[in-house]
C-alpha positions as CSV (number, residue, x, y, z in Angstrom):
1,E,-29.3,-4.2,-63.7
2,M,-30.0,-2.8,-67.2
3,H,-32.5,-0.1,-67.8
4,P,-35.4,-0.8,-70.3
5,N,-34.1,2.1,-72.4
6,S,-31.1,-0.1,-73.2
7,F,-33.3,-2.0,-75.6
8,Q,-34.7,-1.2,-79.0
9,G,-38.4,-1.7,-79.6
10,D,-37.7,-5.1,-81.2
11,G,-35.9,-6.4,-78.1
12,K,-32.3,-6.0,-79.4
13,L,-29.6,-4.4,-77.3
14,V,-28.7,-1.0,-78.6
15,D,-25.0,-1.7,-78.3
16,G,-25.3,-5.0,-80.1
17,S,-23.7,-7.0,-77.3
18,F,-26.4,-9.7,-77.0
19,I,-24.5,-12.7,-78.4
20,N,-20.9,-13.7,-77.8
21,P,-19.1,-11.6,-80.4
22,V,-16.8,-14.4,-81.6
23,L,-19.8,-16.7,-82.3
24,S,-21.8,-13.8,-83.7
25,M,-19.1,-13.0,-86.3
26,A,-18.8,-16.7,-87.3
27,L,-22.6,-16.9,-87.7
28,E,-22.7,-13.8,-89.8
29,D,-20.0,-15.1,-92.1
30,A,-21.9,-18.3,-92.6
31,F,-25.1,-16.6,-93.5
32,S,-23.3,-14.2,-95.9
33,N,-21.2,-16.9,-97.6
34,P,-22.4,-20.5,-96.7
35,S,-19.5,-22.9,-97.2
36,E,-17.8,-25.8,-95.4
37,L,-15.1,-23.3,-94.3
38,M,-17.6,-21.0,-92.7
39,E,-19.3,-23.9,-91.1
40,A,-16.0,-25.1,-89.6
41,S,-15.6,-21.7,-88.0
42,V,-19.1,-21.9,-86.4
43,K,-18.5,-25.5,-85.3
44,S,-15.3,-24.4,-83.5
45,N,-17.6,-22.4,-81.2
46,W,-19.8,-25.4,-80.4
47,M,-17.4,-27.9,-79.0
48,N,-18.2,-31.3,-77.6
49,S,-16.1,-30.6,-74.5
50,N,-16.5,-28.7,-71.2
51,H,-14.1,-27.4,-68.6
52,D,-13.9,-28.5,-65.0
53,E,-13.1,-26.2,-62.0
54,E,-9.4,-26.3,-62.9
55,H,-10.2,-25.5,-66.6
56,H,-9.2,-28.9,-67.9
57,P,-11.2,-29.9,-71.0
58,T,-13.6,-32.8,-70.5
59,L,-15.7,-34.5,-73.0
60,L,-19.4,-33.7,-73.0
61,P,-21.9,-36.6,-73.6
62,K,-21.9,-37.7,-77.2
63,G,-24.3,-35.6,-79.3
64,V,-24.3,-32.6,-76.8
65,Y,-22.6,-29.4,-77.8
66,A,-21.9,-26.3,-75.7
67,T,-21.0,-22.7,-76.3
68,Q,-20.8,-19.4,-74.5
69,L,-23.8,-18.0,-76.3
70,L,-24.8,-14.9,-74.4
71,T,-22.6,-12.0,-73.1
72,P,-23.2,-10.9,-69.5
73,S,-25.2,-7.9,-70.9
74,G,-27.2,-10.4,-73.0
75,V,-28.2,-12.4,-69.9
76,S,-29.2,-9.2,-68.1
77,H,-31.1,-8.2,-71.2
78,I,-33.3,-11.3,-71.2
79,R,-33.7,-11.4,-67.4
80,T,-34.9,-7.8,-67.4
81,L,-37.4,-8.5,-70.2
82,L,-38.6,-11.6,-68.3
83,D,-38.9,-9.6,-65.0
84,M,-41.0,-7.0,-66.9
85,A,-43.2,-9.7,-68.3
86,T,-43.8,-11.6,-65.1
87,T,-44.6,-8.5,-63.0
88,S,-47.0,-7.1,-65.7
89,G,-50.0,-9.0,-64.2
90,I,-50.5,-11.0,-67.4
91,P,-52.0,-14.4,-66.5
92,T,-49.6,-17.2,-67.3
93,R,-49.6,-21.0,-67.1
94,R,-46.9,-23.6,-66.4
95,P,-44.6,-24.1,-69.3
96,N,-45.1,-27.9,-69.6
97,G,-46.2,-31.0,-67.9
98,M,-43.0,-31.6,-66.0
99,N,-41.9,-28.0,-65.0
100,R,-44.2,-26.0,-62.7
101,H,-42.3,-22.7,-62.7
102,G,-41.6,-20.6,-65.8
103,I,-43.4,-19.0,-68.6
104,I,-44.3,-19.8,-72.2
105,L,-42.9,-17.5,-75.0
106,D,-45.2,-18.0,-77.9
107,P,-47.7,-15.7,-79.6
108,N,-50.1,-18.6,-80.5
109,V,-50.4,-20.3,-77.1
110,D,-53.0,-19.5,-74.5
111,G,-51.4,-18.5,-71.3
112,A,-48.1,-17.4,-73.0
113,V,-46.5,-14.1,-72.4
114,P,-47.4,-11.8,-75.4
115,V,-44.5,-9.4,-74.9
116,K,-43.3,-8.3,-78.4
117,A,-39.6,-7.7,-77.4
118,L,-39.4,-11.2,-75.9
119,L,-41.1,-12.9,-78.9
120,N,-38.9,-11.1,-81.3
121,L,-35.8,-12.1,-79.4
122,V,-36.7,-15.7,-79.5
123,E,-37.9,-15.8,-83.1
124,E,-35.3,-13.6,-84.8
125,E,-32.2,-13.6,-82.6
126,L,-32.3,-17.2,-81.3
127,N,-34.4,-19.3,-83.6
128,N,-33.5,-18.0,-87.0
129,R,-29.9,-16.9,-86.3
130,V,-28.8,-19.6,-83.9
131,V,-30.6,-22.8,-83.1
132,R,-32.1,-23.6,-86.5
133,P,-29.0,-23.3,-88.7
134,V,-26.7,-24.7,-85.9
135,G,-29.0,-27.7,-85.3
136,R,-29.0,-28.4,-89.1
137,M,-25.2,-28.2,-89.1
138,L,-24.5,-30.3,-86.1
139,F,-27.1,-33.0,-86.9
140,P,-27.2,-33.1,-90.7
141,D,-28.5,-36.7,-90.8
142,R,-31.4,-36.0,-88.4
143,V,-32.7,-32.6,-89.5
144,G,-34.3,-31.9,-93.0
145,C,-35.9,-28.9,-94.8
146,E,-39.3,-29.1,-93.1
147,D,-38.3,-30.6,-89.7
148,D,-37.5,-27.5,-87.7
149,L,-39.8,-24.7,-89.0
150,S,-42.0,-24.5,-85.9
151,Y,-41.0,-23.9,-82.3
152,F,-42.1,-23.9,-78.7
153,A,-40.1,-21.7,-76.2
154,F,-40.4,-21.5,-72.5
155,T,-38.4,-20.6,-69.3
156,I,-37.8,-22.9,-66.3
157,R,-36.7,-22.2,-62.8
158,Y,-35.2,-24.7,-60.4
159,D,-35.2,-23.7,-56.8
160,G,-32.8,-25.1,-54.2
161,S,-33.6,-22.7,-51.3
162,E,-34.5,-24.1,-48.0
163,D,-38.2,-24.1,-46.8
164,D,-39.3,-22.1,-43.8
165,D,-41.8,-24.8,-42.8
166,N,-40.8,-28.4,-42.8
167,D,-43.3,-29.6,-40.1
168,N,-45.1,-31.9,-42.5
169,D,-43.1,-35.1,-42.7
170,D,-45.8,-37.4,-44.0
171,N,-44.6,-37.0,-47.5
172,D,-40.8,-36.9,-48.2
173,E,-41.5,-34.5,-51.1
174,S,-43.8,-32.2,-49.0
175,S,-41.1,-29.6,-48.5
176,T,-40.4,-29.2,-52.2
177,S,-44.0,-29.6,-53.4
178,K,-44.1,-26.0,-54.5
179,R,-40.7,-25.9,-56.1
180,D,-39.0,-27.5,-59.1
181,V,-35.9,-29.2,-57.6
182,K,-35.0,-31.7,-60.3
183,L,-36.4,-33.1,-63.5
184,K,-36.9,-36.8,-64.2
185,E,-35.5,-38.5,-67.3
186,H,-37.4,-37.8,-70.5
187,R,-37.2,-37.0,-74.2
188,D,-38.2,-33.6,-75.6
189,A,-41.1,-33.2,-78.1
190,S,-38.6,-31.7,-80.5
191,I,-36.2,-32.5,-83.3
192,V,-33.6,-30.2,-81.7
193,T,-33.4,-28.5,-78.3
194,L,-31.5,-25.4,-77.3
195,N,-31.1,-24.8,-73.5
196,I,-29.6,-21.5,-72.4
197,N,-28.6,-20.7,-68.8
198,L,-29.9,-17.3,-67.6
199,N,-28.3,-17.0,-64.2
200,L,-26.4,-13.8,-63.4
201,P,-22.8,-14.3,-62.2
202,E,-23.7,-13.6,-58.6
203,E,-26.5,-16.2,-58.5
204,G,-24.9,-19.4,-57.3
205,Y,-26.3,-22.8,-56.7
206,T,-25.0,-26.4,-56.2
207,G,-26.0,-29.4,-58.3
208,S,-28.7,-29.2,-61.0
209,E,-26.4,-30.8,-63.6
210,V,-28.2,-31.9,-66.7
211,Y,-27.5,-35.6,-67.3
212,F,-27.7,-37.5,-70.6
213,R,-28.1,-41.1,-71.5
214,D,-26.5,-42.8,-74.5
215,F,-26.8,-40.9,-77.8
216,P,-30.0,-42.1,-79.6
217,S,-29.2,-44.5,-82.3
218,A,-30.5,-44.1,-85.9
219,D,-32.8,-47.1,-85.5
220,D,-34.3,-45.8,-82.2
221,D,-37.8,-45.2,-83.5
222,S,-39.5,-44.6,-80.2
223,T,-41.6,-41.4,-80.1
224,D,-42.5,-41.8,-76.4
225,S,-41.2,-38.7,-74.5
226,S,-42.2,-39.9,-71.1
227,V,-40.1,-41.7,-68.5
228,P,-39.8,-45.5,-69.1
229,E,-41.4,-48.0,-66.7
230,N,-38.0,-49.1,-65.5
231,N,-36.7,-45.5,-65.1
232,Y,-33.9,-45.1,-62.5
233,E,-32.3,-42.1,-60.9
234,W,-28.9,-41.0,-62.3
235,D,-27.6,-40.3,-58.8
236,V,-27.7,-43.9,-57.9
237,I,-26.3,-45.2,-61.1
238,S,-22.7,-44.7,-62.2
239,P,-22.3,-42.5,-65.3
240,G,-20.2,-45.3,-66.7
241,D,-23.3,-47.4,-67.1
242,D,-24.0,-45.4,-70.2
243,E,-21.1,-45.5,-72.6
244,N,-21.7,-42.2,-74.2
245,G,-23.7,-40.5,-71.4
246,G,-22.6,-37.9,-68.9
247,T,-23.5,-34.7,-67.1
248,V,-23.3,-31.0,-68.0
249,Q,-22.9,-28.1,-65.5
250,F,-24.2,-24.8,-66.7
251,S,-22.6,-21.4,-66.3
252,P,-24.1,-18.0,-66.9
253,G,-24.8,-17.4,-70.6
254,M,-23.8,-21.0,-71.6
255,A,-26.0,-22.9,-74.0
256,I,-26.2,-26.5,-75.0
257,I,-27.9,-28.0,-78.1
258,H,-28.9,-31.7,-78.5
259,L,-31.5,-33.9,-80.2
260,G,-34.9,-33.9,-78.6
261,A,-34.8,-37.7,-78.7
262,H,-31.7,-37.8,-76.5
263,R,-32.9,-38.9,-73.0
264,H,-31.9,-36.5,-70.3
265,G,-33.0,-35.0,-66.9
266,S,-31.7,-32.7,-64.2
267,L,-30.1,-33.7,-60.9
268,P,-31.4,-32.0,-57.7
269,I,-30.4,-28.4,-57.0
270,S,-29.4,-27.1,-53.6
271,L,-27.9,-24.1,-51.9
272,S,-24.3,-23.2,-53.0
273,A,-21.6,-24.0,-50.4
274,D,-21.1,-20.3,-49.6
275,S,-24.8,-19.5,-49.3
276,D,-26.6,-19.1,-46.0
277,K,-30.1,-20.5,-45.2
278,N,-31.9,-17.4,-46.4
279,S,-30.1,-17.3,-49.7
280,S,-32.0,-17.8,-53.0
281,S,-30.4,-20.7,-54.8
282,K,-32.0,-21.0,-58.2
283,R,-31.2,-22.0,-61.8
284,Y,-32.9,-20.0,-64.6
285,N,-33.0,-21.4,-68.2
286,L,-34.6,-20.6,-71.5
287,V,-35.5,-23.6,-73.6
288,I,-36.4,-23.7,-77.3
289,W,-37.8,-26.8,-79.0
290,L,-37.8,-27.0,-82.8
291,F,-40.1,-29.4,-84.7
292,G,-42.1,-29.7,-87.9
293,E,-45.5,-28.6,-88.9
294,D,-48.3,-29.6,-86.5
295,G,-45.7,-30.7,-83.9
296,D,-44.3,-33.4,-86.2
297,V,-40.9,-34.8,-84.9
298,R,-39.0,-36.9,-87.4
299,I,-37.2,-39.9,-86.1
300,A,-35.7,-41.7,-89.1
301,P,-32.3,-40.4,-90.3
302,Y,-31.6,-39.1,-93.8
303,E,-29.4,-40.9,-96.3
304,K,-26.3,-38.9,-97.3
305,E,-27.8,-38.0,-100.7
306,D,-31.0,-36.7,-99.0
307,Q,-29.3,-34.4,-96.5
308,M,-29.4,-30.6,-96.8
309,T,-26.6,-28.8,-98.5
310,V,-24.5,-26.2,-96.7
311,A,-26.4,-23.5,-98.5
312,E,-29.8,-25.0,-97.6
313,R,-28.8,-25.1,-93.9
314,W,-28.1,-21.4,-93.9
315,R,-30.4,-20.0,-96.6
316,G,-33.3,-22.4,-96.6
317,C,-34.2,-25.2,-99.1
318,N,-35.6,-22.7,-101.6
319,H,-32.7,-20.3,-101.0
320,T,-35.1,-17.6,-100.2
321,Q,-34.4,-17.3,-96.5
322,E,-33.3,-13.8,-95.5
323,V,-29.6,-13.3,-94.9
324,F,-29.5,-12.0,-91.4
325,A,-27.4,-9.1,-90.5
326,F,-26.0,-9.1,-86.9
327,N,-26.2,-5.6,-85.5
């Protein structure tokens, strides 16, 4: 576990080992000299493929990109800051209407955690330097100049540990009523979503894959983020029923990015195979939603001539955005 003195006052790691150094260098080069060549280097770190247990590359769902975003010390960094925040006695509220366990990281939301180091980490290290320019780069026809300037960040925790008291059998969900075990299919209230796994290497669990339906088409103008009336569970439907859908299994420090309009959910979590009954089997994630002013989420795609230029994606549409230096 890292000591709080390992952090600067703004939440950065003193040794600069927060973000995967290969990705960090590619991002720095793109900010310093925006070009198609520099973007190609960044894109090479956000592949639309995953690796199974035998390290064979497998395609991720269409429109979902993954990278090893955080170093092990970066994961420990965030977890330590979160532990400090949650044990501070500051009153908090549930992060959203679907997840019961987690905290909100936003200076303007009642019930959020107003810890400066955490807020700086989300705003400067993750929003400005990662998710905003990368989202613009990967989805150039969906994200414009004013579509991603606001954000909502929160943590979530899925818990697959066994309950001590299962005497109440009247309700088949009674034993999990106090835990988040899975997440039903939904859309996010965002233009782009970044989802980062915060598990430490020794924190194992089974299941809890994130599943995605077909990539949202350009003419899908639905703004309803709830579960449809005819919603069905992924675990009883073959992934092949969605041509471009599929599942993603997280690993520590891994991040995925996708359109908020892309329907998805989480399969049930359970104890890992080598865990005993008393083990803690949890998945911890940090989620960031980007959207426009007043919560606006644009649906219609941009024509080619109206899309942002490479320079605008990295410097802002007025070319006044700060060029970030990675320490």
